[in-house]
N, C-alpha and C positions, 0 to 999 in steps of 0.2 A: 616506557609504559604506554600501551594503546588506550585510547579513550573509547569506552563502551557507550552505547546509546540504544534507543528504541526508535523504531519507525512506527508511527501511529497513523492510521488512515480511517476516514469515515466516508461513506459513499451512498449514493442513491442510484441504483441501476436504471438504465433507460429501457423501459419495457418494450419499446419498439425495436431494440437492437441488442437483444440478449446474446446473440452469437458473438458480437464484438466484445461484449463484457467478458464472456467466458474465454475468448481468445486472449484478451489482455491479461486476465488473471493467470492463465496458464503460462504465458510467455514471461510475464513479470516475475512469477514465482520461480521459473527456471533460472532467471538471472540472479534473483536475490537469495533464494534458499541456500545455495552453497556458502554464502557469507554469514548465515545466521548462527546463533547459538540457541539450539533448541527449536522446537516446532513453532510455526506461526500460530497465533491464537486468532481464529476468525469466528466472529459471532454475529448474530442478527439481533437488532434492537427489538425488545419486546414491549418497552414502555418508555415514554419520554416524560421525565419528571420536570425538567426545565430546559430551555434552549431550543435549538432547531432540531427537527427530526432528521434522522438518517436511517437507512435500512440496514447497513452493514458497518461493522467496526473491526479493525484488525490491528494487532500488536505483534511486532517482531523485534527480537533482541539481537543486536549485533555487537561483536567484541571490538570492532574498529569503526569509529565514526568516519575516519578518513576513507577507508575502503568503501563504505556505504555511499558516501558523497561522490566518490569517483565512479561508482557503478551507476548511480542515478544520472550522472553527467555524461555517461558513455553513449556512443553512437547507437549501440544496440538498444539501450533503454529509451533513448530519445526517439527512436523509430517507432516505439510502441505508443507514444503520446496521442497521435491522431486516432488510433483505435480506442484508446481510453476515453477520449473526448466524445466519440460516437457511442460508446458502450455505457456511459454513465451520464445521468442528468447533472450530477455534481459529485465532486470528489475533493476531499481535503487530505493532504499528506503533510505530516510533520515529522521532524527528527527531534526527539526529546532526550535530554540528559538527566541522569539521576540527580536528585537534590541532596 
């Protein structure tokens, strides 16, 4: 039996480097979308009730935690990290399991 999981990310784009942000999102989606179960849910934050502010939040469901972890560790994804760092002021990425 495979272990399903969710990828959860929050981010604040770098307004001085929106091109890098868009490039990262396009290339990361091309690598991750084929592994997902259903469409990614991408939302913008409209109100902060408690905690740190973020501009964007994304949820993606994956049927296999192992395959997701392997993809995130792949050379193809690792090559995107410098662009991610330039395109965002901050980004948090978590893998979450169902409770």
